[in-house]
DOMARTI-702481 format. One record per residue (C-alpha): x, y, z; residue number from 1; residue in three letters. Coordinates in steps of 0.5 Angstrom, whole numbers, plus 2048, in hexadecimal, padded with zeros to 3 digits. Example, Ala and Ser with C-alpha at 12.3 -4.5 7.8 and 13.67 -1.06 7.14 Angstrom:
2
+-----+-----+-----+-----+-----+
:   u :   v :   w :   k :   r :
+-----+-----+-----+-----+-----+
: 819 : 7F7 : 810 :   1 : ALA :
: 81B : 7FE : 80E :   2 : SER :
+-----+-----+-----+-----+-----+
END
This chain:
135
+-----+-----+-----+-----+-----+
:   u :   v :   w :   k :   r :
+-----+-----+-----+-----+-----+
: 92B : 7FB : 814 :   1 : UNK :
: 925 : 7F8 : 818 :   2 : UNK :
: 91E : 7FA : 817 :   3 : UNK :
: 919 : 7FB : 81D :   4 : UNK :
: 912 : 7FA : 81C :   5 : UNK :
: 90D : 7FE : 820 :   6 : UNK :
: 907 : 7FB : 823 :   7 : UNK :
: 900 : 7FE : 820 :   8 : UNK :
: 8FD : 803 : 824 :   9 : UNK :
: 8F5 : 804 : 824 :  10 : UNK :
: 8F2 : 80A : 826 :  11 : UNK :
: 8EC : 809 : 82A :  12 : UNK :
: 8E7 : 80E : 82C :  13 : UNK :
: 8E8 : 812 : 832 :  14 : UNK :
: 8E2 : 80E : 835 :  15 : UNK :
: 8E4 : 807 : 833 :  16 : UNK :
: 8EB : 809 : 836 :  17 : UNK :
: 8E8 : 80B : 83D :  18 : UNK :
: 8E4 : 805 : 83D :  19 : UNK :
: 8EA : 801 : 83C :  20 : UNK :
: 8EE : 804 : 841 :  21 : UNK :
: 8E8 : 804 : 846 :  22 : UNK :
: 8E8 : 7FC : 844 :  23 : UNK :
: 8EF : 7FB : 845 :  24 : UNK :
: 8EF : 7FE : 84C :  25 : UNK :
: 8E9 : 7FA : 84E :  26 : UNK :
: 8ED : 7F4 : 84C :  27 : UNK :
: 8F3 : 7F6 : 850 :  28 : UNK :
: 8EF : 7F9 : 857 :  29 : UNK :
: 8EC : 7F3 : 85A :  30 : UNK :
: 8F3 : 7EF : 85A :  31 : UNK :
: 8F8 : 7F5 : 85C :  32 : UNK :
: 8F3 : 7FA : 85F :  33 : UNK :
: 8F1 : 801 : 85D :  34 : UNK :
: 8F7 : 804 : 861 :  35 : UNK :
: 8FB : 801 : 85C :  36 : UNK :
: 8F8 : 804 : 856 :  37 : UNK :
: 8FD : 808 : 853 :  38 : UNK :
: 8FD : 80B : 84C :  39 : UNK :
: 904 : 807 : 84A :  40 : UNK :
: 901 : 801 : 84D :  41 : UNK :
: 8FB : 802 : 848 :  42 : UNK :
: 8FF : 804 : 842 :  43 : UNK :
: 903 : 7FE : 843 :  44 : UNK :
: 8FD : 7FA : 843 :  45 : UNK :
: 8FA : 7FD : 83D :  46 : UNK :
: 901 : 7FD : 83A :  47 : UNK :
: 901 : 805 : 839 :  48 : UNK :
: 904 : 80B : 83C :  49 : UNK :
: 902 : 80E : 843 :  50 : UNK :
: 900 : 814 : 83F :  51 : UNK :
: 8FB : 811 : 83B :  52 : UNK :
: 8F7 : 80F : 842 :  53 : UNK :
: 8F8 : 816 : 845 :  54 : UNK :
: 8F5 : 819 : 83F :  55 : UNK :
: 8EF : 816 : 840 :  56 : UNK :
: 8EF : 816 : 848 :  57 : UNK :
: 8F2 : 81C : 84B :  58 : UNK :
: 8F3 : 819 : 852 :  59 : UNK :
: 8F4 : 811 : 853 :  60 : UNK :
: 8EF : 812 : 859 :  61 : UNK :
: 8E9 : 813 : 853 :  62 : UNK :
: 8EC : 80D : 84F :  63 : UNK :
: 8EC : 809 : 856 :  64 : UNK :
: 8E5 : 80B : 857 :  65 : UNK :
: 8E2 : 80A : 850 :  66 : UNK :
: 8E5 : 803 : 850 :  67 : UNK :
: 8E2 : 801 : 857 :  68 : UNK :
: 8DB : 803 : 854 :  69 : UNK :
: 8DC : 7FF : 84E :  70 : UNK :
: 8DE : 7F9 : 852 :  71 : UNK :
: 8D9 : 7F9 : 857 :  72 : UNK :
: 8D4 : 7FB : 852 :  73 : UNK :
: 8D6 : 7F5 : 84E :  74 : UNK :
: 8D5 : 7F0 : 854 :  75 : UNK :
: 8CE : 7F3 : 856 :  76 : UNK :
: 8CC : 7F2 : 84F :  77 : UNK :
: 8CE : 7EA : 850 :  78 : UNK :
: 8CA : 7EA : 856 :  79 : UNK :
: 8C3 : 7ED : 854 :  80 : UNK :
: 8BF : 7E7 : 850 :  81 : UNK :
: 8BE : 7E9 : 849 :  82 : UNK :
: 8B6 : 7E7 : 84A :  83 : UNK :
: 8B5 : 7E9 : 851 :  84 : UNK :
: 8AD : 7E8 : 851 :  85 : UNK :
: 8AF : 7E0 : 850 :  86 : UNK :
: 8B1 : 7DC : 856 :  87 : UNK :
: 8AF : 7DD : 85E :  88 : UNK :
: 8B3 : 7E2 : 862 :  89 : UNK :
: 8B7 : 7DB : 865 :  90 : UNK :
: 8B9 : 7D9 : 85E :  91 : UNK :
: 8BC : 7E0 : 85D :  92 : UNK :
: 8BF : 7E0 : 864 :  93 : UNK :
: 8C2 : 7D9 : 862 :  94 : UNK :
: 8C4 : 7DC : 85B :  95 : UNK :
: 8C8 : 7E2 : 85F :  96 : UNK :
: 8CC : 7DD : 863 :  97 : UNK :
: 8CE : 7D8 : 85E :  98 : UNK :
: 8D1 : 7DE : 85A :  99 : UNK :
: 8D4 : 7E2 : 860 : 100 : UNK :
: 8D9 : 7DC : 862 : 101 : UNK :
: 8E0 : 7DB : 85F : 102 : UNK :
: 8E6 : 7DE : 85D : 103 : UNK :
: 8E2 : 7E3 : 858 : 104 : UNK :
: 8DE : 7E6 : 85E : 105 : UNK :
: 8E4 : 7E6 : 863 : 106 : UNK :
: 8E7 : 7EB : 85E : 107 : UNK :
: 8E1 : 7F0 : 85D : 108 : UNK :
: 8E0 : 7EF : 865 : 109 : UNK :
: 8E7 : 7F1 : 866 : 110 : UNK :
: 8E6 : 7F7 : 861 : 111 : UNK :
: 8E0 : 7F9 : 864 : 112 : UNK :
: 8E4 : 7F9 : 86B : 113 : UNK :
: 8EA : 7FD : 868 : 114 : UNK :
: 8E5 : 802 : 865 : 115 : UNK :
: 8E1 : 803 : 86B : 116 : UNK :
: 8E8 : 804 : 86F : 117 : UNK :
: 8EA : 809 : 86A : 118 : UNK :
: 8E4 : 80D : 86A : 119 : UNK :
: 8E5 : 810 : 870 : 120 : UNK :
: 8EB : 814 : 86D : 121 : UNK :
: 8E9 : 815 : 866 : 122 : UNK :
: 8E3 : 819 : 865 : 123 : UNK :
: 8E2 : 816 : 85E : 124 : UNK :
: 8E2 : 80F : 860 : 125 : UNK :
: 8DD : 810 : 866 : 126 : UNK :
: 8D8 : 812 : 861 : 127 : UNK :
: 8D9 : 80C : 85D : 128 : UNK :
: 8D9 : 807 : 863 : 129 : UNK :
: 8D3 : 80B : 865 : 130 : UNK :
: 8CF : 80A : 85E : 131 : UNK :
: 8D1 : 803 : 85E : 132 : UNK :
: 8CF : 801 : 865 : 133 : UNK :
: 8C8 : 805 : 863 : 134 : UNK :
: 8C7 : 800 : 85D : 135 : UNK :
+-----+-----+-----+-----+-----+
END
């Protein structure tokens, strides 16, 4: 008779679990696209059942919109210098251009374009895209 070992499960607080789900989705979305986000795909990413994802997000559109907001907000945080008073406007612009090149920026650019296109059909995405563009 063989014994099976069960993996140790840890119970997270609802807010920690929700943040984990959003972070995983924000990682997947830039490369695969917001329209490819499914409860099953994110469940596979986190090694949990899709039911757990649906417990925190009733609609996949809500999850995709929040993931976009998180990814775009993180990108914006990197573009804003920590000390805005230091430096000239030209130096700030050079800082922005130095950051806005390369593969990492390409992914977030595709995500922004993808979110803008989907926002025409998804009211939740429309609100999040508008908020990010205003920032």
